Each structure stands twice: as C-alpha cells, then as structure tokens.
C-alpha positions in Angstrom: 29.2 -31.2 118.3 29.4 -29.8 115.3 30.9 -31.7 111.4 33.3 -29.0 111.7 34.7 -29.7 114.8 34.9 -33.1 114.7 37.0 -33.1 111.1 39.4 -30.3 112.8 39.8 -32.9 115.9 40.5 -35.9 113.4 42.9 -33.5 111.6 44.6 -33.1 114.8 44.4 -37.0 115.6 45.8 -37.7 111.7 48.6 -35.1 112.5 50.4 -37.3 115.0 49.7 -41.0 113.4 52.9 -42.4 112.6 51.3 -44.1 110.3 50.4 -40.6 107.8 53.2 -40.3 106.1 53.6 -44.1 104.9 50.3 -43.4 103.4 50.9 -40.7 101.8 53.8 -42.1 99.9 51.6 -45.3 99.4 49.1 -43.1 97.4 51.2 -40.9 95.2 53.3 -44.2 94.2 50.1 -46.0 93.1 49.1 -42.8 91.6 52.0 -42.6 89.0 51.9 -46.3 88.4 51.6 -47.2 84.6 49.1 -49.7 85.4 45.5 -48.2 84.2 43.4 -49.2 87.2 46.0 -48.8 90.5 46.2 -44.7 89.9 42.1 -45.4 89.3 41.7 -46.9 92.6 44.1 -44.5 94.9 42.3 -41.6 92.8 39.0 -42.6 94.3 40.4 -43.9 97.6 42.4 -40.1 97.9 39.4 -38.3 96.7 37.0 -39.7 99.5 39.7 -38.8 101.9 40.4 -35.2 100.8 36.7 -34.0 100.7 36.5 -35.3 104.4 39.3 -33.5 105.3 40.9 -36.3 106.6 44.4 -35.4 105.5 46.7 -32.4 107.5 47.8 -29.3 105.0 51.1 -30.7 104.1 49.9 -34.1 103.1 47.0 -32.2 101.5 49.0 -30.6 99.6 51.4 -32.9 98.4 48.3 -35.5 97.0 45.9 -32.9 95.1 49.2 -31.8 93.6 49.6 -35.1 92.5 45.6 -35.3 91.5 46.0 -32.3 89.7 49.1 -33.0 87.4 47.8 -36.3 86.6 44.7 -34.9 85.3 46.8 -32.5 83.0 49.5 -35.1 82.4 48.9 -36.2 78.6 50.4 -39.9 79.8 47.4 -40.3 81.6 45.4 -39.6 78.2 45.0 -43.5 77.7 43.0 -43.8 81.2 39.9 -42.0 80.4 38.1 -43.3 83.5 41.0 -41.9 85.9 40.5 -38.3 84.1 36.7 -38.4 83.9 37.3 -39.4 88.0 39.5 -36.2 88.4 37.1 -33.7 86.1 34.3 -34.2 88.8 36.5 -34.3 92.0 38.8 -31.6 91.0 36.0 -28.7 91.0 34.0 -30.4 93.6 36.6 -30.1 96.0 37.3 -26.7 95.5 34.2 -25.5 95.4 32.9 -27.3 99.1 35.2 -25.0 100.8 37.4 -21.8 101.2 40.0 -23.7 102.6 40.2 -25.9 99.3 39.9 -23.1 96.9 42.7 -21.7 98.4 45.1 -25.1 98.9 44.2 -25.2 94.9 45.4 -21.4 94.8 48.7 -22.2 96.7 49.9 -25.1 94.7 49.1 -23.9 90.7 51.9 -21.8 90.7 53.9 -25.2 91.4 51.7 -27.5 89.0 52.2 -24.7 86.2 56.1 -25.1 86.3 56.2 -28.7 86.4 53.6 -28.7 83.4 56.1 -26.8 81.2 59.1 -29.1 81.8 56.5 -31.8 80.8 56.0 -29.3 78.2 59.2 -29.6 77.3 60.1 -33.3 77.2 57.1 -34.1 74.8 57.3 -35.4 71.7 55.0 -33.2 69.6 54.6 -35.9 67.1 53.2 -38.6 69.4 51.7 -36.9 72.4 49.7 -33.4 72.6 49.3 -31.3 75.6 46.3 -29.1 76.7 46.7 -25.4 75.5 47.6 -23.1 78.3 44.8 -20.9 77.7 42.3 -23.8 78.7 44.8 -25.0 81.7 44.7 -21.3 83.3 40.5 -20.9 82.5 40.2 -24.3 85.2 42.8 -23.0 87.8 41.1 -19.4 87.6 37.4 -21.3 88.0 38.7 -23.8 90.6 39.9 -20.8 93.0 36.9 -18.5 91.9 35.7 -18.3 95.6 32.4 -17.0 94.2 31.6 -20.4 93.3 32.3 -21.9 96.6 29.4 -22.9 98.1 27.7 -20.4 100.8 31.5 -18.9 100.0 29.9 -15.4 99.7 27.7 -15.6 103.2 31.5 -16.2 105.2 30.8 -20.0 105.2 32.6 -22.7 104.4 30.6 -25.4 103.0 29.6 -26.9 106.5 28.0 -23.7 107.8 30.6 -22.7 110.4 32.0 -19.1 109.8 35.2 -18.4 108.2 37.5 -15.3 108.3 38.5 -13.9 105.2 36.5 -13.7 101.8 35.6 -15.0 98.5 38.2 -13.2 97.2 41.2 -14.8 99.4 42.1 -17.7 97.4 42.5 -15.4 93.4 44.5 -12.5 95.5 46.7 -15.4 96.9 46.7 -17.2 93.7 48.0 -13.5 92.2 50.7 -13.4 94.2 52.2 -16.7 94.2 52.0 -16.0 90.2 54.1 -12.8 90.6 56.1 -13.7 93.4 57.2 -16.6 91.4 57.1 -14.4 88.3 59.4 -12.0 89.6 62.8 -14.4 90.3 65.3 -15.1 88.0 64.5 -18.4 88.4 61.9 -17.9 86.2 62.2 -18.7 82.3 60.1 -17.2 79.5 57.9 -20.0 78.8 56.6 -20.6 82.1 56.1 -16.8 82.7 54.0 -16.8 79.8 51.0 -19.1 81.3 51.5 -17.5 84.4 50.7 -14.1 83.1 47.9 -15.5 81.3 46.3 -17.3 84.3 46.9 -13.8 86.1 44.6 -12.4 83.4 41.4 -14.6 84.1 41.4 -13.6 88.1 38.8 -12.1 89.3 39.9 -8.9 91.8 37.2 -6.3 91.6 38.2 -2.3 92.7 35.6 -2.2 95.1 34.0 -3.9 97.8 31.7 -7.1 97.1 27.9 -6.0 97.6 27.2 -8.8 100.1 30.6 -8.5 101.5 30.6 -5.0 103.2 33.9 -3.4 104.0 33.6 -3.5 107.7 32.8 -7.3 107.3 35.4 -9.7 109.0 35.1 -11.5 106.0 36.3 -9.3 102.8 39.7 -9.9 102.2 42.4 -8.9 104.6 44.1 -5.1 103.9 47.9 -6.7 104.0 47.2 -9.1 101.6 46.0 -6.6 99.0 49.4 -4.4 99.9 51.5 -7.3 99.1 49.8 -7.8 96.2 49.7 -4.1 95.1 54.0 -4.3 95.9 54.1 -7.3 93.7 51.9 -5.9 90.6 54.2 -2.2 91.0 57.4 -3.7 90.5 56.5 -6.0 87.9 55.3 -3.0 86.1 58.9 -1.0 86.9 60.8 -4.3 85.5 58.6 -4.4 83.0 57.9 -8.0 83.3 55.5 -8.6 81.0 56.7 -9.6 77.7 53.2 -8.4 75.7 50.3 -5.8 75.1 48.1 -8.3 76.9 50.1 -8.9 79.7 50.8 -5.4 80.3 47.0 -4.3 79.9 46.7 -7.2 82.9 48.8 -5.6 85.2 47.8 -1.8 84.2 44.3 -2.8 84.8 44.9 -4.6 88.3 47.1 -1.6 89.6 44.3 0.7 89.2 41.7 -1.9 90.5 44.1 -2.2 93.3 45.1 1.5 94.0 41.2 2.2 93.9 40.3 -0.7 96.5 43.8 0.3 98.7 41.9 3.9 99.2 38.4 2.4 100.2 40.0 0.3 102.8 42.0 3.2 103.9 38.7 5.4 104.3 36.8 2.6 106.3 39.8 2.2 108.8 39.7 5.8 109.3 36.2 6.1 109.7 36.5 3.3 112.2 38.5 4.7 114.4 36.2 7.7 114.8 33.8 7.6 118.4 30.6 7.5 118.5 28.8 10.3 120.0 26.8 9.8 123.0 23.4 11.5 123.4 24.9 13.7 126.4 27.6 15.2 124.0 25.1 15.8 121.3 23.2 18.0 123.8 26.3 19.6 124.5 26.5 20.2 121.2 23.3 21.5 120.5 23.2 23.9 123.6 26.6 25.6 122.4 25.0 26.2 119.0 21.5 27.8 120.2 24.4 30.1 122.8 26.2 30.8 119.6 22.9 31.8 117.7 22.0 34.5 120.9 25.6 35.9 120.8 25.1 36.7 117.2 21.6 38.3 118.1 23.1 40.1 120.6 25.7 41.4 118.5 23.3 42.5 116.1 21.2 44.8 118.3 24.2 46.4 119.5 25.2 47.1 115.6 22.1 49.2 115.3 22.5 50.7 119.0 25.8 52.3 117.5 23.7 53.4 114.5 21.8 55.6 116.1 24.5 57.2 118.6 26.6 58.0 114.8 23.0 59.3 113.3 22.6 62.1 116.4 26.4 62.9 116.2 26.2 63.8 112.1 24.4 62.5 109.2 21.3 61.7 110.4 20.2 58.1 108.8 16.1 57.1 109.0 15.2 55.2 111.6 11.6 55.2 111.4 11.0 58.6 112.9 7.4 60.4 112.9 5.1 61.4 109.9 5.3 65.3 111.5 9.4 65.2 111.7 9.5 63.5 107.9 7.0 66.2 106.7 8.8 69.1 108.4 12.3 67.7 107.1 11.0 67.2 103.7 9.5 71.0 103.7 12.7 72.4 104.7 14.2 70.2 101.7 11.6 71.7 99.2 12.1 75.4 100.4 16.5 74.7 100.3 15.7 73.6 96.9 13.6 76.6 95.8 16.0 79.1 97.1 18.5 77.5 95.0 16.5 77.6 92.1 15.7 81.5 92.6 19.6 82.7 93.0 20.7 81.0 89.8 17.8 83.0 88.1 18.7 86.0 89.3 22.4 85.9 88.2 21.4 84.7 84.7 19.3 87.5 84.4 22.4 89.7 85.1 24.8 88.3 83.0 21.9 89.2 80.2 21.9 93.2 81.2 25.7 93.5 80.8 25.7 91.9 77.4 
C-alpha cells in the first residue's frame, strides 16, 4: 500500500478512537499553559502528528488554529523556543501538501478575528503585536499553492494525485474573507486586516501555464463563480473603506470576469463531438459535389448567352477571322457613308448662304 493510503487508513481509525477527543483537549490546554516548557513540548508533539496527518479534519483544524494563534500572540514573545519551533513548522506543514494549505486557508479568517480581539485587549505601553501587513503576508505565503511541493504537478507532496489546482487555497481563502467581511457582525477593525490579506492573494486572470483549462487539477469553475458573486456584492455595497481596497476588488472583479469567460469557452468546446474519419470523407465528397454543380451552372450561363446573341445584339464569341474581317469592312463602309452625307449637307448650307 502507498504511504498516502496508509495515512488515510490511520486517519479513519483515529476518527473513531474514543481517546482522540480527550487527547486533543489535553494538547490545547498544554499549548495555553503559562509554563515555558509545557507549550514547547506540546508544540513539538502536535507538529509531528499533524505532519503525519494522524488527526481527522476537525481535530487538525483546532490544533492548527491554536498553534497559529500561539505564533502571533504577544504573550508568547517571552518564549523564543516556542516561536522558533512554530516559525519552522507552519510553513513546512502548509507547503508539504495542498490539503494542508487548504486547511490553513479555512482557519485563517477565524485566526484574524481572534487576533483583533487580542489587539484590543493589549496594553500598548507594555506589549506590542506584529503589524497586520506582516500577518497578512505570512498567511498569503502559507496558503500559496504554488509553493507546495508537487502542487503544480497535481500531486500532494507524497506522490499521490489530487483534484484541484494550486490556486485552490487562495480562492478558498478569498471566499472566506469576503463571506466574513460582508456579514453585519464584522467590525471595521476586523474588516481592515481581512481586506489587507485579500490584496496579497494570487488569483490570476488566466489559467496557469502548467495547468491546462481541461485538466482535472485546475480550480473548479463553481468556486470561481461563487467568489465572483461575492466580489460583485462587495463592490455594490461599497465594502472597501479606502482606495487601495477598492482597487483590489476592482482588479479581482476584472480577473474573475476574464477567467470565467475562459472557463465557459472550455466547457463549450469540450461539448463539441469529435468528427470521425467517415464523417470527414462525407464532408469532402459534399464539397466536391458543390464545386461540380457550380461548374455546370457556369456552362449553362455561357449557353444562354450564345442564344441571346443569336436573337439580338451580338457579343464576341471567338468566331473565325474571315467573319471578323467582313464585319469590320461593313462597319468602315457605314462610317464612310455617314461622313459623305454630312459633307453634302454642309455644302448645301454654304450655297444657300
């Protein structure tokens, strides 16, 4: 069995283990302990278990959220060993598998909301918190699918093929950001860092060159449509409080509009049936028959033209040289006769005068 299959079996077994829930609670309490050694020990243990994908999705989300909050929380500034361990673990975890990057994208908005509350409770004279620009930059980097090992090749880092493209984490995170920012419960202080994070996400207006539009590894059109609807709503409701945020929404709207147009074109082109060899031959025979019919029509036109000449005005049909010479002589004699008549009339007018 492949390593990925073994990990999935282990995860399935752990999901029904009755000891899993109390174990997760123990780790969460240890991470929030005031002792400097207990959080570090818990961090090292949880990091290894998460890297091995031994926790189910719900428990993994809770533990990853706790580790991320511990990394940004000013209260852990006095524990450099813990922060050093987390500064190594978080990027390695997110860039080892696309599934891990998606997991970080799912919890990022909730972590930002918690950090907003922490910032409001801080004593500005004694404690300082990392700037929002730095926080947003780290989340954008951790959830960048282009930096995942094997992400652009459609694998999850262990060699197993996965569905969804390298853009999935950022598309999911952008969707989570706008869904939260558009709710009435989102305060102005929380909306600002969320829009700052949105501006740092990479959502191109065209398909990646390594991921063709028809590939199963490209981002789902449904996700793009959902995100586009949220962006449109954000623009219509004037969600952005400043020019930078408005510019971000406008660029994202244009990129998604172009991208969805490409997706629609790909869907339509894939619905066109392939032409078989027999159908191609039949089409060629049809074209030849049409060409022959056009040639026959031209011949009939020439015949009708000849009949018209026999009845009235004559058109040159390429007769013999003798007939042409005779016709030319008759025309010259006619012209000379006309000239003599004109001369006689002029002479008679002179005599009268």
